[in-house]
C-alpha positions, 0 to 999 in steps of 0.5 A: 072984612074992609074992602081993601084987606089982602087975602093970603093966597096959595096956587097950585100947578104942574106941568109933566113934562115942562112944556117946551118952549116956554118958561115954566109958570108958577103964578100968573095972575091979576090984582093988586098984592105981594108974593111971599113964596114959592114951593117947587118941586122937580122929578128927573127924566133924564141923568145929569144936572136940572137946575140951569134955569133962571127965575124971573119975575114980570111986574105990572105988565112989564116987558123985561122981567125987573127980576132975573135970577141966576139958576135954580139953585140960587134961587132957594139960596144955594150953589154949585147943585143942591143939597139937603138944607133947611132954612127959615126962608129958604131950603132943600128938603129933598135932593135926592141926586141927578138920576133918572126919576130923582126928586127935588123939593126946595122952597123960598119965602119972600117974607123979608123981600116981597114981590109987590105988584099993582095990576099984575105979576107972572112968575116963573122959571127956566127948565134947563140944565145939562143933557147927554147924548146916548152914550153918556157924553155930554151935549149941553151944559145949558139946554131946555129939558123935559123935567116934571115940574109942579109947585105951589105959588103963595101970595097976599092979594087985595079981594079972592082971585077968581081967575085962576083954572081949577088945580089938578085933582086927586090922582091927577097930582101924583107924580106921575099921574097914577100910581099902584101902590104893591103890598110885597108882604102879601106874596110872602109865599112866593118871595125867595131869599138867599143866605137870610129868611124872609117873614112878615112884621106886623103893625111897625112904625104907626100900623104899617107892614113890612117884608122883612129880611133876615140877612146874615150878611154881605151877599145875602140876597130877597127876590120879590116877584112883581106882575106887571099887566100891560107893556109900557115904561113904568117907575118903580119905587121901593119903600124902604124901611130904616131902623139900627139893625139894617144893612146897605143894599142895592136894586136888581131887575130881572138880575139887572142892576136898576138906575145906573148912571152912564155919564162920561165924567166931565168938569164939574159932573162926576156921576156914581158908578153901579147901581144906586146903594140904599143906606138904611140905618137909623138909630130908630125905626122909620117907615119908609123912604121913597127909594125911586128905582128909575123909569123902565120899559117892562114887558107884560108878565112876571118880573123879579125885584131883588134887593143885595146886601153889600154891606152896613153901617159900622153903626148898625147891629145887623145887615137886616131890610124892610120893604113896606111897599113897591109902587108902580107908576106907569110913564105917558107920553100924551100929556092932557090938555089943561083945562080951558078958563071960562069966557071973561062974559061967564065972569061975573060978580056978587053972590055966591062965586066960584073960579068967578061964575054962580052956581047955575053956570055950573049946573047949564055947563054940566048938562052940556058935558060929557065924558070924564070933563063931567068930573070936574064940573060936578067937583065945582059944584061941590065947592059951592058947599052946602049952598049948593043944596039946588043942585043936588038932584043934577049931581045925583045924576052922576052916579048913572054915569059909566065912567067911575071918575063921574061917580065919585066926583058926585060922591065927594060933591055931595060929600062938601054940600053934607046935610042940604043934600040928603035928598040923595041918600037913596043914591048914595045908599045904592053907590056903597056896593057900587064896583068901583072901590073909590066911589064906595068910599067916597059916598060912605064920606058923603052919608058920614057928612049928611049926619043924622039925617043919614039914619035911613041908610044905616042897614046899607053902611052895616053891610058896607062894614064887611066890605073888601077895601078897609078905606071903605069900611072906616068911613062906613063906621064912621058914617053909622058914627054921624047918625047918633043914637039913632043908629042903635040897631048898629051896635051888634054889627059894630061890636063885632067888627070890633073884634075882627081879627087882623082889622086895620087899626084905623078901621077898628079905631072908627068902629071903636068911636061910631059906639061912642057916638051912638051913646048909652044905647051901645051898652051892649057893646062894653064888653066888645070895648073892654077888648078893643083896650088891650089893642094897640092904637086903639086903646084911647078911643075905646075909653072915650067910647066907654066913657060916652057909653058910661055918660061919665065926662070925657078928658079933653087931650086939647 
C-alpha cells in the first residue's frame, strides 16, 4: 500500500455513567485524516429529556472548538426531541422515550461534511439535559446528567492508529456491564394466570421459545416468578414478542406499576401518566422487542412480575401475549477505572505491533500482572493471531488461574492463534470440563480453529457433546467437523446426538455439518441425516452433509 494511504478506522468507547465535570468523548486521536461518522447510544439514568448537550470538534490542537453544536437532537438532524427516524446521513433507529432505562441510538455520517485534521482531533458531546427534584418538579432545563453513554467513532487516517486504548471486552460492553437472561418458559409450572391460559410455544420465529398467554380480553393477567439472588438495584427488561393476535399490556412488580414517570408537567415536558403500555400488535410474528421496566431496588428472594391486558389494537384478532425471556441487570454504583495506556517508551515502530507494542512486550507484561487484569493482556496476545505462536506456553498457563475471566481469555487467545497454538491442545482438552461454561465453550472454539491438528482431542470433544450448555455442545461439534475425516470415530456419537429429542436447532446444524465434513467415512450416519431432513431449519445442512458423504456435488448458494 502507498505510504500515505488513509485507512478506515472505527473505535468504540463507553462511560457508565458519563464522567461528571467532563464532556463525553467520541474520539481523541493524533495524526492526519478526516472524521466521517458517529453512532451514539444513551441509556437514561433519570427521567426527562437528556439531550441538551452540544457537540464539539477541536481540530489540530485548537483551544476553542471549530465546530460547536446546538443540541444532541440537532447533531442527528432532528429538532424538539427525538423520534424513530432513518435517513441516509443521519437518523434515530432507537428512541424509547424519557423514562428511566429508556434507550436511544442515533447516527450521523459526515460523508457530505467530513471533518479534516492534519495533526489531531478531539470530538465529543456534553451530557446535559432536564433534571428533576424528588417530588417531580423541574430543577433545571440544562444540567449535567449521569446518563450512560457509549459510542463508535468512524474516521480515515493515514497509517494504522496505534495510540487508542483497547475497547471494553465481552460482557463489559453490555448496557450495564452484566446480564442474567431468564428463560421464563422454564417456569411454566409456577406461572399463574387469570382470565386466560399459559403454555409454552417452541421454535417461534427462528427457533425462539415463548411463554405464551392465551388471554380472554381486557383484565387478563399472567404472573411470572422472578427470583433475586442478592439484594440490590436492578434493571428489568422484558423481551416481548409481537404478533397479529396480541394485545396491549402493562407490567407490575409485586403488584405495583413499573417505571412510572412522576414528573410534573412543564411547558414542553408533558409526562405520560401511569405505567407504560406496551402495544404488541404486528401484522407478522416478531420475537422480540426489549421492554425496559425500570431500575428497581429489590430485596433478595422471590418476586412476581405480572402483565395485565388493557385492550388491543383495532387490527388485532386477539389479546394474547408472548414473553421470550426476562433480562435482569445489576446496577453497580462504582465504575471501573479506564485502563491506562502504555508509557511512551513502550511504543515502538516496525515489526508486528498491536496498540503500538510488540508481542514480547505483552508476554513480559503478563509475567508481572495479577488478578483479572491478566485477561486483558492475554487477549492482547491473542490479537497477534498466528504470529503469537511463541507465546502459546505463556497463554496456556492461564488455564490454572482461579479467575474464570482469565481462563476464558486464554481460550479465546488460543482460538485466534489457531493451528500455531497446537501445542496447547492437551490444555484445551482439560478445559472442556472446566467449571465455567464460557471457558468450556471457548476451549471448543479454540480446538475448532486448530483443524486437523486437534485430532487427539476428538474423544474429549465427543464427551462435550453431552455438556449441559448448548453453547458448548455446538462448538464441540464444530471442532470435530474441523478435524475432518480423521474424526471418523465420532460418527456414531454424532449420529446419536443428532436424534436427541429437544436438542437446540443450532446444535443440530453443527452436528449435521460435522458429519458432512468427516465425509465418506460417515456413511453410517446417513439414516440419522435422513431423519434430520424433516427437522425444521436443519434440512439444508443435512442435505449438504448427505451429498458430501456420498461424494456428490454440493450446490453453491452464493
